[in-house]
N, C-alpha and C positions, 0 to 999 in steps of 0.2 A: 649746913650753912652755905649760902651761895658766895662765890668769890666776888669781891668788889673790884671794879676796874676804874682807873682814872678817866674822868671825862672833863671836857671843857665846854663852856657855854657862853653866849653873849645875848643880851637883850636887843631886839630889833626895835628901832625907834623911828617915828616920823617927826621931822623937824620942820614945821610949816613955814617958819620965817627964820632962816639960818642966822641972820644978824641978831635976833632976839635970844637965841640959844635955848628956847623953850622946846620941849619935846613931849610926845605921848608914846608910852610903851605899847607896841602893837604885836609883839611876838618874841619868840625865843628860838635860837638855833643851838643845837647840841651835837657835839662830836665826841665819840668814844673810840679811840684807835684800837684798843684791845678787843672790842666786840665788833669792829668794822661797821660802825653806825654813824650816820650823819642824818639828822632830821631837824625839821623846824615846824613850829605851830604859829599861826598868825590869826589875830582877831582885830579887825578894823572897825572901830565904833565911829561911824561917820559923823554923827552929831557932835561928839566931843571934839573930833578933829576940826570940824568946821567952826567950832567956837574959837579956835586959835586963829583961823584964817578962812573966811567964807569963800574966797576966790580959788581955793585949791582944785586941781584937776584930779578928782577921785579915781577916775579910770586909769590915769597914769600911775598914781600911787599903788593901786591894786596890781598893775602890771609889774612894778618894781618888787612888790612883796611876793608875787607869784614866782618871781625868779629864784627866790630862796628855795622854794620847794623843787622847782625844775632842775636847778643846778645840783641840789642835794641828791636827786634821783639819777643824775648823770646825763641830763639833756643838754644839748647845745655844745659849743666849743669849750666852754669852761667846765662843763660836765665830763669832759674827757680827761681832766686832771685826776690825780689820786684823791682819795677822801681827805687826807690832811691838807693838800694843796687847795682843794675846793673850800674847805672850812676857812683857811687863812685868807683866801681871796674874798670870801663873803664877809669876813670880819675885819678886813683891812680898813684903816682910818680913811674916811672920805668926808668931804664937805658938801654933801648933797642932801636932798630932802629926806632920803631914807638912809639911816646910819645904824651902826651897832655900838653897844657899850664896849668897854674893855672886856677882855676874855677873863672868865673866872673858872677855877678848877673845882672838882669835887670827886666823890667816889660813888659808884653805883653798881648794882647787880643787874638792873634792868633799865637801860637808857630811855626806852620809850615811856615807861612810867615816870622816870625822873623828869623827862621833857614835859609831860603833862602836869606834873606837880609844880615845876618852875613856871610854866605858863599860867597856871591858876594863881600862884603867889604874886607874880610880877606883872601880869597883863590884865587879868580879869578883875 
C-alpha cells in the first residue's frame, strides 16, 4: 500500500464582473509538500465565459492563467520562491478577474492523478 501524503488545493476561477461575484471554475492548483509537487491544470471554455461578459479580453485571461503553470514550474521572479511560498502566493486572496477558492486539504499517494481527478470533478 502506498503512503498517503497531505496535499492542498484550490480552484482557479475567472470572475468576469467582480461586482457581481459570479465566477466560472477554470482550473485547479495542487501542492503536496511531502512529495515536493506543485501543479495546475486549466481549461478555459471561452463561450461559457463570454456568456458572463462578452467584452472580456480572452488573451489577457489566458496570460493570467498561464502564469499558474509558469510559476509552478519555477519561471520568473515568483518562481524563485520555495514551493510552499509559490503556492501561497498563487492562492492569496485577491480581487482581480482571476482568483482562487479557499485552500482545501486532502491525502494522496499520487498528486498528479489527484490533480487530474479534481480538475475533472470541479472544472470539466
